[in-house]
N, C-alpha and C positions, 0 to 999 in steps of 0.2 A: 256605261257604253258597252254594247255587245262587242266581243273580241273580234269578230269578223269585220264589223264596221270600223272599229278602231284601226285595224291593220290596213284596211282599204284606203282610209284617209292618209295614213302615214306613208304608204307607197306612192300615193298620188302626189304628195308634197316632194318626195325624194326624186321624182322623175326629172325635175328641172335643176337639180343640184349636181354640180360637177364635183366628183370625188375621186380620190386616188384608189388604187386597187386595195391598199391596206385599209383605207377608210371603209370601203365596201365590205371587206372581210370582217372588220370589227362590228359594223352594223349588222351583218348577217348573224354573227355570234350572239349579239345582244338580243336580236329578234328571236333567235332559236331558244335563248334562255327564257324570254318572256312567254313564248308559246309553251315550253315545257312546264313552266310554273302554273299556267292556267289549265293545262291538260291534267295535272296532278289532281285537280279538283273535279274534273269531269270524266276521267277515264273509266272509273268504276261504274257510274250510271250508264255510260255508253256501252260498256261490256254487257251489262244486264239487258239493255235494250236489244243488242245484237243476239244475245242468248235467247231472249223471248221470241224474237223473229225466227230464229233457227228452229226452235222447238215447235212453234206454231206451223211453220212450213212442213216440218217432218210429220206432224199429226195430220195435217191436211192431206199430204201425199199418202200416208198410211191408211187413212180411212176412205179415201177416194178410190184407191186401187185395192181390189180384193187380195187377201193373202193367198199364198200358194196353196194352203189347205182348202180355202174357200173355192179357189179356182178349180182345183182338182175335184172337189166334191160336186161342183156343178156339172162337170163333164163325165162323171162316173156313170156307167150303165147300172141297171138293177143288179146284174150278176156281180159286178165289181163291188157294189155296196154290200151285198150279202157276204162276199168273201172278206171284206174289211171288218164286218161285225164278227164273223166267225174267227178271224185271226185274233181279235181282242178277247173273244170269249173262251177260246180253246187253246191258248198259249199262256202258261202260267206256272205257279201262282203269280198274280200281279201284286208285287210287294208294296207298291205305293197305295193301291186300293186297300190292302189289308192294314197298312199303317194308319191311314185316315179313318178307317172303320174302327180300329181299336182305340184311337184317340177320342173319337166321338163316344164310344161305349164307356170308356173310362171317365170322360167328362160327365156323362149322365149319372154314372154311379156315384161320383163324388158329390154332385149337386143334390141328388136324391129328391127330385121334384115331387111335391105332395099333392099338387092339383094341376088342372089344365093351364091355369094362368102361369104357374111357375115353369111348366114344361114349355109353354109358348116362348117364354123368355130364353130357354135353352136353345130354341130354334134360331135365335138371333146371334148365337155364339159363333166365333171363328171356326171352332171344331166342326160344327154342323155344316156351315156354309162351305168350308173346304171339302168336306166329304161329298156334299151334293154337287159341287162344282166339278168334281172329278168325273162324275157320271156325264155331266153336260159336255165336258171337254172330250171325253172318250167316245160317246155315242150320239151327242147332240146333233151332229150334222147328218146322221143317218136315219133317225127316228122323228116322227111327228112329236110335237110337245106332249100331247095326251098319251101317246104310246110310251114315250120315255118315262113319264110319271108312273104309268102302270107297270112298266118293266122294272122300275126301282122298287115299287111297293110290293110287287109279287115275286121279287128276286128272280126275274127272268134273265138278267144279265149278271155276270160274275157269279153264276149260281154254283159253280164247283170250287171256286178258289178258296172258300172258307174251309173246305174239307182237306185241302192240300197244305194248309198253313203249318200244322205241327208235324208234317211228314218230311221225308227226304225225296218225295216224288215230284217229278216235273211233268206237266201236261203239254202235249204238242199236237197241233193240227197237222195231220199227215196229208189227207186228200179230201177233196170236195167234189161231188158230182151234182150239179144243180139241174133240177128238172122243173120245167115250166109247164103249168097246166095248159092243155091245148084249148079248152073252152073258156078258160079264165086266165088270160095272159098276165094279169097282175098278181097271180098266185104262184109261188115257187116252193117246191118241197125238196130241199137238198138232202143227199145222203152224205154223211160226214164220217170220216175215219179219224180217230184220235188215238194217240199213243200215251202210255204212262211209263215212265222210266225212273227207276230208283238210283241211288248213289252208287250201287254196285254194277250198274249198267243193265240190270234185268229190265226187260221191256215187254209189255203186253199191249194189245190193240183192242179197240172197241168201235163199233159202228152205231151211229145215231141217226135219227131222222127228225127233221124240224120243218116248220112251215113259216114262210114270210109272205105277207100280203101287203102290197104296196098301195099307198093312198091314191085315190083318184083325184081328190081335191088338191093334194100337194105332191105332184109328180116328183119322183126321185127320193121320196121319204117312205120309210116303212111305217104302215099304219097298224099292223098287227104282227106280233111275233109269238109263235106257239111251238110247243113241243108236239110233234105229230103223234097221233094215236099209235101206241106201241112203239114209240120212238126210241126206247132203250135208255131213257134218262135215269130211271131208278136203278137199272142194272149197272150203269156206269158209276153211279155214286157208290154202289156196293163194291165195285172193283177198286175204287179208291180206298174205301175203308177197310177192305180185306185183300189188299194187294198181294200179300205173301201167299195167299191161297191160290192165286192164279198164275204164279210163276213156277219155274222148275221144269223146263222142257215142254210145257204144254202151251206153246206159242199159238197165237191166233193165226188163222189161215188167211192168206192173201192171194189175190188173183195174179196171173202172170203179168209181166211188165208191159205187155202191149195194151193193157186196159188200165183205166184209173184204178188205183189200188183200193179195194174194198175187202174187208174181212168176211170170211165165210166160216161157219162151224158145222154145216151139214152138207154132205154130198150124197145124192141118190142117182141111180142110173137105171135105164131100161135098155136091154140088149136084144137084138133080133138077128138070129143066125139061120140061114137057109141050109138045111141038111141035104135037100135035093129040090127038084123043081116044084114039088107039091107039098113039101113038109118044111116047116120052119119052127125054130125053137126060140121061145121068149124067156129071157132071164132078167132079173132085177135085184136090186139091193140098195142098202143105205148104210152109211157110217158117220159117226161123229168123232171118230179118232182123228184128231187134228194132224198127227204125224203122217197118217196115211193120206189124208187130203192134201197136205202140203207136198208130199212126195209125188202125187199124181199131177198136181198143178205145176210143179217145178219142171216136169218133162215138157210142158207146153211153152215154157218161158223162152223168150228170145227167138221164137219161130218167125220166119219172114211172112208176115201177114199183110194181105192187101184187102181193100174194101171190095165186097162182092157186088156185082151188078144184079139187078132184079132178074135178068135173064139167066145169069149164072146160078143164082139161088134157086130159081124155079127148076132149072135143069137138075140140080142136086136133089131137090125135093121129089121130083118125079122118079128119081132113081132109088128112093128109100125102100120101096117094097121089093126091089130086085137085088139089093145089095146088103150084105152083112153090115150092121152098124150098131154103135152104142151111143146113146144120148145121155149126157151127164147134166144133172140139175144141181145148181148151187144156191143155197139159201143161207141166211144167218139168223142169229138169235133174236134180232129185232122183230122179224115177222116170218116165222117158219111156213106160213101159209102162202107166201109169195116167192116165186122163183125169180131170183135177180139175174141169173146168168145161165146160159146153156152152152154146152160144147158137144158137137156131134162128130163122132169119128166114123169114117167110112173104111171099108175093107181095102180100098185102093190107096189109103194113106192120106186122103184129103180130110182136113179138119174144118169145121164151120163153127164160128163163134157168134153168138147172138144174145142180145139183152132179152130178158124175160122169156116168153114162150114163142117168140117169133121165128120158130124153126123153118128153114127153107124159104123165108120171105126176105128178111133183112139180116145183115150181119157181115162177118168177114170170113174169108177162106184162106188157106195157105196157098202160097204161090207155086208149090210143087208137091208131089206125093210124098208122104212120110209113112210108108207102110210099117217100118220098124217101130215107129212111135205107136201106131195102132196096136201092134202085137204086144208091145210092152205094157201099155195102159190096160189092154184087155186082160192080161194076166193079173194085174194089180186089182182090177175090179172083180175078177172072179174070186178073189180071196174073201170077199165079204158078200158074195152072191147068196141070195136066199134059196136058190134052186140047187 
């Protein structure tokens, strides 16, 4: 007889019986003992059943609701995805990646596969799967499946971490300036500043250029990841391998703080000075002395800059032929044929800052004259003038 049915019949019979309080108490204790005895045989299976239900409920909830990572990945903009990839790529060395890679390499050398069949067996090993899964966990949500496979096989990701393994050098992403192609909005070419720092605190900077092309068939996924032409990748690897040759007071040049920090290693200038109404003197010069460049840029640092309107910019541009001025052009080792930044100093102390060669059209100007700065920078430029 089932326990529940047995107890139901027993209670039904007891309803018509008159009993003392003591009899009721004794009956309750006896029933309690019988229930406890039967529960001893059923409590463990019941516990398992409850556990299975709890686990099943948890799994249903877990898989029906996207994880925080998945939710955030779905809402990331293309620029945020690029930054996320660069954060993983240029901060390191990634010790977990190196550990998994070394485990896989050691496993291969110990097994010493003699043919393709034996090597295919190695690909089923825990060492290989753990190594590959780390790429998937790190970059899988940002790349298309085909691009991730290509990135792994061509060492497009974690490409510098191997060179950092046996050094005391740490790599850190300092700044990123993301540029979107005007005619191809799915193409982005960021300018990336990375630092290398050793255990003594010595630090050098390097600028790289890369290219990200987002998939049209899979929005929000990178379909192509490339080092841009002249992107500075080889030079950066050389800096890692020959770090000590780049330190010792020869620090990389950085822009003033009012702009995203990008390193420069060449400064050229053209100056125009009116000696009288009909005569003007043109001077120019270039320097790769990073201490001189830093000294000049440091003067501009922390100036109260405001965005110039088109009208203001045109007004300044119209004044160029009538006013003494110096135009400073800043480039870096990635592409010396391209001017990344210009600074124009006017005799009345107004400075204009503009990207590329957009002088007098777009850019920023100071909120007040700084004639003292003009004179100070003018003297510093004259030190390496060719005239």
